[in-house]
C-alpha positions as CSV (number, residue, x, y, z in Angstrom):
1,M,-19.1,13.3,7.0
2,F,-15.7,14.7,6.1
3,A,-14.1,11.6,7.6
4,L,-16.3,9.3,5.5
5,I,-15.7,11.2,2.3
6,A,-11.9,11.3,2.9
7,T,-11.6,7.6,3.8
8,L,-13.9,6.6,0.8
9,A,-11.7,8.6,-1.6
10,I,-8.5,7.1,-0.1
11,Q,-9.9,3.6,-0.3
12,A,-11.0,4.1,-3.9
13,L,-7.6,5.4,-5.0
14,V,-5.5,2.7,-3.4
15,A,-7.8,0.0,-4.8
16,M,-7.5,1.6,-8.2
17,A,-3.7,1.5,-7.8
18,V,-3.7,-2.2,-7.0
19,L,-5.9,-3.0,-9.9
20,T,-4.2,-0.8,-12.5
21,P,-1.3,-3.1,-13.4
22,P,-3.6,-6.1,-14.2
23,V,-5.4,-3.8,-16.7
24,F,-2.3,-3.2,-18.8
25,A,-0.6,-6.5,-18.0
26,A,-0.9,-7.9,-21.5
27,L,0.8,-4.8,-23.1
28,A,3.4,-4.4,-20.4
29,A,4.5,-8.1,-20.1
30,P,6.5,-8.3,-23.4
31,E,8.5,-5.2,-22.5
32,I,9.2,-6.5,-19.0
33,G,10.2,-9.8,-20.5
34,V,7.6,-12.1,-18.9
35,G,4.3,-13.7,-19.9
36,A,1.0,-12.0,-19.2
37,N,0.1,-14.7,-16.7
38,A,2.9,-13.4,-14.4
39,I,0.4,-10.9,-13.2
40,G,-0.6,-13.6,-10.8
41,L,2.8,-13.5,-9.1
42,Y,2.6,-9.7,-9.1
43,T,-0.8,-9.7,-7.3
44,S,0.4,-12.3,-4.8
45,L,3.4,-10.1,-3.9
46,V,1.1,-7.1,-3.5
47,Y,-1.2,-8.9,-1.0
48,A,1.6,-10.7,0.8
49,A,3.1,-7.3,1.6
50,A,-0.3,-5.9,2.5
51,C,-0.7,-8.8,4.9
52,L,2.4,-7.7,6.8
53,S,1.8,-4.0,6.7
54,S,-1.8,-4.2,7.9
55,A,-0.7,-6.2,10.9
56,A,2.1,-3.7,11.7
57,S,-0.1,-0.6,11.3
58,G,-1.1,-0.2,15.0
59,G,2.1,1.6,16.2
60,P,2.2,4.1,13.3
61,L,-1.5,4.8,13.7
62,R,-1.0,5.7,17.4
63,R,2.0,7.9,16.7
64,H,1.0,9.7,13.5
65,G,-2.8,9.4,13.2
66,A,-5.1,7.9,10.5
67,I,-4.9,10.7,8.0
68,R,-1.1,11.0,8.0
69,L,-0.7,7.2,7.7
70,S,-3.2,7.2,4.9
71,Q,-1.2,9.9,3.1
72,L,1.9,7.8,3.4
73,C,0.0,4.8,2.0
74,L,-1.1,6.9,-1.0
75,V,2.5,8.0,-1.6
76,L,3.7,4.3,-1.4
77,C,1.0,3.2,-3.9
78,A,2.2,6.0,-6.2
79,L,5.8,4.9,-5.9
80,G,4.8,1.3,-6.6
81,L,3.1,2.3,-9.8
82,A,6.1,4.4,-10.8
83,L,8.4,1.5,-10.3
84,A,6.1,-0.6,-12.5
85,A,6.5,2.0,-15.2
86,T,10.2,1.4,-15.4
87,A,9.6,-2.0,-17.2
88,S,12.6,-3.4,-15.3
89,L,11.6,-6.8,-13.8
90,P,13.4,-6.4,-10.5
91,L,12.0,-2.9,-10.0
92,V,8.5,-4.0,-11.1
93,L,8.6,-6.8,-8.5
94,G,9.9,-4.3,-5.9
95,G,7.1,-2.0,-6.9
96,A,4.5,-4.8,-6.2
97,V,5.9,-5.0,-2.6
98,V,5.8,-1.2,-2.2
99,L,2.3,-1.1,-3.5
100,G,1.2,-3.8,-1.0
101,L,2.9,-2.0,1.9
102,G,0.8,1.0,0.9
103,Y,-2.4,-0.9,0.5
104,G,-2.4,-2.8,3.8
105,P,-2.7,0.0,6.4
106,V,-5.5,2.0,4.7
107,T,-8.4,0.0,6.1
108,P,-7.0,-0.1,9.7
109,A,-6.5,3.6,9.5
110,S,-10.0,4.3,8.3
111,S,-11.4,2.0,11.0
112,H,-9.4,3.8,13.6
113,L,-10.9,7.1,12.4
114,L,-14.5,6.0,11.7
115,I,-15.0,4.2,15.0
116,R,-14.5,7.5,16.8
117,Q,-16.6,9.5,14.4
118,T,-19.6,7.3,14.0
119,P,-22.5,6.6,16.4
120,P,-23.0,2.9,17.1
121,E,-26.4,2.8,15.5
122,R,-25.0,3.9,12.1
123,R,-21.7,2.1,12.3
124,A,-22.3,-0.8,10.0
125,L,-23.8,1.4,7.2
126,V,-20.9,3.9,7.4
127,F,-18.3,1.2,7.3
128,S,-20.1,-0.4,4.4
129,I,-20.3,2.9,2.5
130,K,-16.5,3.4,3.0
131,Q,-15.8,-0.1,1.7
132,T,-17.6,0.6,-1.5
133,G,-14.4,2.4,-2.3
134,V,-13.0,-1.0,-3.3
135,P,-15.4,-1.7,-6.2
136,V,-15.4,2.0,-7.0
137,G,-11.6,1.7,-7.4
138,G,-12.1,-1.3,-9.5
139,A,-14.5,0.6,-11.7
140,L,-12.1,3.5,-12.0
141,A,-9.3,1.0,-13.1
142,G,-11.6,-0.6,-15.6
143,I,-12.9,2.6,-17.1
144,L,-10.1,5.2,-16.7
145,V,-6.9,3.1,-17.1
146,P,-7.8,1.8,-20.6
147,A,-8.4,5.3,-21.8
148,L,-5.1,6.4,-20.3
149,V,-3.3,3.5,-22.0
150,V,-4.8,4.6,-25.4
151,A,-3.8,8.2,-24.8
152,L,-0.4,7.8,-23.0
153,G,0.7,4.2,-23.4
154,W,0.9,1.8,-20.5
155,K,3.8,3.5,-18.8
156,G,2.0,6.8,-19.0
157,A,-1.1,5.3,-17.6
158,A,0.8,3.9,-14.6
159,L,2.4,7.3,-13.9
160,A,-1.0,9.1,-14.3
161,A,-2.6,6.7,-11.8
162,A,0.4,7.4,-9.5
163,A,-0.3,11.1,-9.9
164,L,-3.9,10.7,-8.8
165,N,-2.8,9.0,-5.6
166,I,-0.4,11.9,-4.9
167,A,-3.3,14.4,-5.6
168,V,-5.6,12.7,-3.1
169,A,-2.8,12.7,-0.5
170,I,-2.4,16.4,-0.9
171,A,-6.2,17.0,-0.9
172,V,-6.8,15.4,2.5
173,Q,-4.1,17.4,4.2
174,P,-6.5,20.2,5.5
175,L,-8.4,17.5,7.4
176,R,-5.4,16.3,9.4
177,R,-5.5,18.8,12.2
178,D,-9.1,17.9,13.2
179,L,-9.0,14.2,12.4
180,D,-5.6,13.3,13.7
181,G,-6.1,14.9,17.1
182,D,-5.5,11.6,18.9
183,A,-2.0,11.1,17.5
184,D,0.7,10.7,20.1
185,P,4.2,11.1,18.6
186,K,5.7,9.6,21.8
187,A,3.6,6.4,21.8
188,R,5.7,3.3,21.8
189,G,5.2,-0.4,21.6
190,E,2.8,-2.5,19.5
191,R,5.3,-2.5,16.6
192,G,5.6,-6.2,16.0
193,V,3.7,-7.7,13.1
194,L,2.5,-10.6,15.3
195,T,1.2,-8.3,18.2
196,A,-2.0,-7.4,16.4
197,I,-2.6,-11.0,15.2
198,R,-2.2,-12.3,18.7
199,L,-4.7,-9.7,20.0
200,V,-7.2,-10.9,17.5
201,L,-6.6,-14.7,18.1
202,A,-6.8,-14.3,21.8
203,E,-10.5,-13.3,21.8
204,P,-12.8,-16.1,20.6
205,T,-15.4,-14.0,18.7
206,L,-12.7,-12.0,16.9
207,R,-10.8,-15.2,16.2
208,R,-13.8,-16.8,14.5
209,L,-14.5,-13.6,12.5
210,A,-10.9,-13.3,11.3
211,L,-10.5,-16.9,10.4
212,S,-13.8,-17.0,8.6
213,S,-12.8,-13.9,6.6
214,L,-9.9,-16.1,5.3
215,A,-12.5,-18.3,3.4
216,F,-14.7,-15.3,2.4
217,S,-11.8,-13.3,1.0
218,A,-10.5,-16.4,-0.9
219,M,-14.0,-16.8,-2.4
220,Q,-14.0,-13.1,-3.3
221,L,-10.6,-13.2,-5.2
222,C,-11.3,-16.6,-6.8
223,F,-14.5,-15.2,-8.3
224,G,-12.8,-12.0,-9.4
225,A,-9.8,-13.8,-10.9
226,F,-11.5,-16.7,-12.6
227,V,-15.1,-16.0,-13.5
228,V,-14.4,-14.3,-16.8
229,T,-12.1,-17.2,-17.9
230,F,-14.7,-19.7,-16.8
231,L,-17.5,-18.1,-18.6
232,T,-15.5,-17.7,-21.9
233,E,-13.6,-21.0,-22.0
234,H,-16.1,-23.4,-20.4
235,V,-19.5,-21.8,-20.9
236,G,-18.8,-20.3,-24.3
237,L,-19.7,-16.7,-23.7
238,T,-18.0,-14.0,-25.7
239,L,-15.5,-11.8,-23.9
240,I,-18.0,-8.9,-24.1
241,A,-20.8,-10.9,-22.6
242,A,-18.6,-12.3,-19.9
243,G,-17.4,-8.8,-19.1
244,A,-21.0,-7.6,-18.9
245,V,-21.8,-10.4,-16.4
246,M,-18.8,-9.5,-14.3
247,A,-19.8,-5.8,-14.4
248,T,-23.3,-6.9,-13.2
249,A,-21.7,-8.7,-10.2
250,Q,-19.6,-5.6,-9.3
251,A,-22.7,-3.4,-9.4
252,A,-24.4,-5.9,-7.1
253,A,-21.4,-5.8,-4.8
254,I,-21.7,-2.0,-4.5
255,G,-25.4,-2.1,-3.8
256,G,-24.9,-5.1,-1.5
257,R,-22.3,-3.4,0.7
258,I,-24.6,-0.5,1.4
259,L,-27.7,-2.7,1.8
260,W,-26.0,-5.1,4.3
261,G,-24.8,-2.2,6.3
262,W,-28.3,-0.8,6.6
263,V,-29.7,-4.2,7.5
264,A,-27.1,-4.8,10.2
265,D,-27.8,-1.4,11.7
266,H,-31.6,-1.9,11.8
267,F,-32.8,-5.4,11.5
268,M,-30.2,-8.2,12.1
269,A,-27.2,-8.7,14.3
270,T,-24.0,-8.3,12.3
271,R,-22.6,-11.7,13.0
272,Q,-25.9,-13.4,12.1
273,L,-25.9,-11.4,8.8
274,L,-22.3,-12.4,8.1
275,G,-23.2,-16.0,8.6
276,A,-26.2,-15.7,6.3
277,L,-24.1,-14.0,3.6
278,G,-21.6,-16.8,3.9
279,L,-24.3,-19.4,3.3
280,V,-25.6,-17.4,0.3
281,M,-22.2,-17.1,-1.3
282,A,-21.6,-20.8,-0.7
283,A,-25.0,-21.6,-2.4
284,S,-24.4,-19.2,-5.3
285,A,-20.9,-20.5,-5.9
286,A,-22.3,-24.1,-6.0
287,A,-24.9,-22.9,-8.5
288,L,-22.2,-21.2,-10.6
289,S,-20.3,-24.5,-10.8
290,L,-23.4,-26.0,-12.5
291,V,-23.6,-23.4,-15.3
292,T,-23.3,-24.9,-18.8
293,P,-23.6,-23.4,-22.3
294,A,-27.3,-24.4,-22.3
295,W,-28.0,-21.8,-19.5
296,P,-29.6,-18.5,-20.7
297,L,-27.5,-15.4,-20.2
298,V,-30.0,-13.9,-17.8
299,A,-29.8,-16.9,-15.5
300,I,-26.0,-16.8,-15.5
301,A,-26.1,-13.1,-14.8
302,A,-28.6,-13.7,-11.9
303,V,-26.3,-16.3,-10.3
304,T,-23.2,-14.1,-10.5
305,A,-25.2,-11.1,-9.2
306,V,-26.2,-13.0,-6.1
307,L,-22.6,-14.1,-5.7
308,G,-21.4,-10.6,-6.2
309,A,-23.8,-9.1,-3.6
310,S,-22.8,-11.7,-1.0
311,G,-19.2,-12.8,-1.9
312,L,-18.1,-9.3,-2.7
313,G,-20.4,-7.4,-0.4
314,W,-19.6,-8.7,3.1
315,N,-16.5,-6.6,3.8
316,G,-18.1,-3.5,5.3
317,I,-20.1,-5.2,8.0
318,Y,-17.2,-7.5,8.8
319,L,-14.9,-4.5,9.4
320,A,-17.6,-2.7,11.4
321,E,-18.0,-5.7,13.7
322,V,-14.2,-6.1,14.1
323,A,-13.9,-2.5,15.1
324,T,-16.8,-2.7,17.5
325,L,-15.3,-5.8,19.3
326,A,-11.9,-4.1,19.6
327,P,-10.8,-2.8,23.0
328,P,-11.2,1.0,23.3
329,G,-8.5,2.8,21.3
330,K,-7.3,-0.3,19.5
331,A,-9.8,-0.4,16.6
332,G,-7.1,0.3,14.0
333,M,-4.6,-2.2,15.5
334,V,-7.2,-5.0,15.8
335,T,-8.5,-4.3,12.3
336,G,-4.9,-4.6,11.0
337,G,-4.5,-8.0,12.7
338,A,-7.8,-9.3,11.4
339,L,-7.0,-8.0,7.9
340,S,-3.7,-9.8,7.9
341,L,-5.7,-13.0,8.0
342,T,-8.1,-11.7,5.5
343,F,-5.3,-10.9,3.1
344,L,-3.8,-14.3,3.7
345,G,-7.0,-15.8,2.1
346,I,-6.5,-13.5,-0.8
347,V,-2.9,-14.7,-1.3
348,V,-3.6,-18.4,-0.8
349,G,-7.1,-18.8,-2.2
350,P,-6.6,-18.1,-5.9
351,A,-3.4,-20.3,-5.9
352,L,-5.3,-23.2,-4.4
353,F,-8.2,-22.7,-6.8
354,S,-5.8,-22.7,-9.7
355,A,-4.2,-25.9,-8.4
356,V,-7.5,-27.7,-8.2
357,V,-8.4,-26.6,-11.7
358,G,-5.0,-27.7,-13.0
359,A,-5.1,-31.1,-11.2
360,S,-8.7,-32.0,-12.0
361,G,-9.3,-30.0,-15.2
362,S,-12.6,-28.9,-13.7
363,Y,-13.8,-25.5,-12.6
364,R,-16.8,-27.2,-11.2
365,L,-14.8,-29.0,-8.5
366,A,-12.9,-25.8,-7.7
367,F,-16.0,-23.7,-7.2
368,L,-17.6,-26.5,-5.1
369,A,-14.5,-26.6,-2.9
370,A,-14.6,-22.8,-2.4
371,S,-18.4,-23.2,-1.7
372,G,-17.7,-25.7,1.0
373,C,-15.1,-23.6,2.7
374,A,-17.4,-20.6,2.7
375,A,-20.2,-22.7,4.2
376,I,-17.9,-23.9,7.0
377,A,-16.8,-20.3,7.7
378,A,-20.5,-19.1,7.8
379,V,-21.3,-21.7,10.5
380,A,-18.3,-20.6,12.5
381,V,-19.3,-17.0,12.4
382,W,-22.9,-17.8,13.4
383,R,-21.8,-19.8,16.4
384,R,-22.4,-17.9,19.6
């Protein structure tokens, strides 16, 4: 129980750290000397760095333990936010890299810890509960950061979010003696970024899972990055209405992550459930592409809720399956290798989506392309 609470809190805070700069981007951009759309470059830098650090987390996990590595990640995320608060463009970009280096190893560390602490019959549910930390962090960023900006300014909000990360790093210290008992300071090897990726790609089932997550994560980020703009500019919703639709999808994602974990533990094999969720997200993304101003708001909300529950809710059972398939003692390393491919989808997906919209002038075509990729990934996961 303590392991789950600790990893959930850590996941929520690092997710909040990553999502804090986009909240105040419009206010910070003029001081930094860039346009507000530069937040896209910032986010890409964060996830590119996370892609590398997640793959390289196996060695540090073995030597220092999951809690100590998570503490380091929280400190790095705090430093990245502090650098953003300088309003100096080179330091802000460097802060994005530091933030990504801190974000990447958190999930491998939690998988390394939870796989040892959780009975197999509850594994999917526990991993899914832990992964609700991501939308919880997004909710914290959406609710808390604007209030901090009003009270402290955007620089003060960045520093306050950094302080919260430091506070959690200190709060989990009493758990380290019990939870990091498997740490071996003399452990060597498994340092290369490519080592973990090779381990994943060498096993056919892991390879299909990881490569499919590329498409699923691309769908997840494309939805999060573009749905509000799509609903306001092309469907004609007000910003408040579009925000409410997005909030409905996030709530569905939280509920979905927990529900899918329970279903995978009791009723359906995890890979079959992942394949089914991939088909649902493909179908709901295709339905979203058909939305017009004539659609009632409740129908639009229903489609986005289904896409939220599937396209934003698959992560927990995916990570549980990756950790289950990993060789004994290598759950953290294998998770890091798999996540490096997942993060690659996050880096590449929104850029490709934006390119399709720019070239065609159509969100419909972009959503349909994302839908097709998700459907192909779903079939690959389902394949025995």
